[in-house]
PANUBA-612767 format. One line per 3 residues: number of its first residue (from 1); for each residue y, z, x of C-alpha. Coordinates in Angstrom, 3 decimals, decimal comma, always signed. Layout:
<rs>
NUM = Y Z X; ... .
</rs>
This chain:
<rs>
1 = +2,063 -9,589 +3,203; +1,657 -7,587 +0,032; +3,283 -4,224 -0,485 .
4 = +4,149 -1,794 -3,256; +7,734 -0,921 -4,118; +8,025 +2,851 -3,637 .
7 = +10,409 +3,296 -6,561; +9,027 +0,958 -9,224; +5,396 +0,935 -7,997 .
10 = +5,326 -2,852 -8,519; +3,496 -5,169 -6,169; +5,700 -7,338 -3,970 .
13 = +5,110 -10,142 -1,510; +6,866 -10,979 +1,722; +7,241 -14,693 +2,295 .
16 = +8,581 -16,605 +5,223; +9,820 -20,156 +5,194; +9,949 -22,526 +8,111 .
19 = +13,192 -22,432 +10,037; +14,241 -19,124 +8,441; +14,419 -16,017 +10,562 .
22 = +14,356 -13,467 +7,745; +11,374 -12,985 +5,410; +12,030 -12,880 +1,685 .
25 = +10,701 -10,021 -0,419; +10,037 -10,597 -4,083; +7,894 -9,522 -7,006 .
28 = +4,339 -10,779 -7,221; +2,973 -12,169 -10,465; -0,338 -13,491 -11,719 .
31 = +0,506 -17,054 -10,680; +1,062 -15,867 -7,098; -2,337 -14,181 -7,052 .
34 = -4,056 -17,217 -8,588; -2,468 -19,530 -6,015; -3,505 -17,248 -3,166 .
37 = -7,092 -17,100 -4,450; -7,257 -20,911 -4,699; -5,877 -21,294 -1,168 .
40 = -8,308 -18,723 +0,239; -11,197 -20,425 -1,581; -10,246 -23,814 -0,125 .
43 = -9,923 -22,352 +3,373; -13,251 -20,555 +3,019; -14,954 -23,803 +1,946 .
46 = -13,357 -25,707 +4,820; -14,454 -23,051 +7,305; -18,008 -23,053 +5,951 .
49 = -18,118 -26,850 +6,183; -16,899 -26,714 +9,765; -19,464 -24,052 +10,687 .
52 = -22,280 -26,109 +9,158; -21,127 -29,277 +10,946; -21,124 -27,524 +14,340 .
55 = -24,587 -25,985 +13,914; -27,007 -27,625 +16,387 .
</rs>
């Protein structure tokens, strides 16, 4: 989840780790955004490939 800090107006991310009950909030930087874009691109390509493979 992305959010904006109400005091500093900086973007922040909420991350969860396996086996941890509490999410971690932290600042978001350009590397975080780039990684997210690459992951979304890979997932989008995988989904498109799956959709094409299931088309009769």
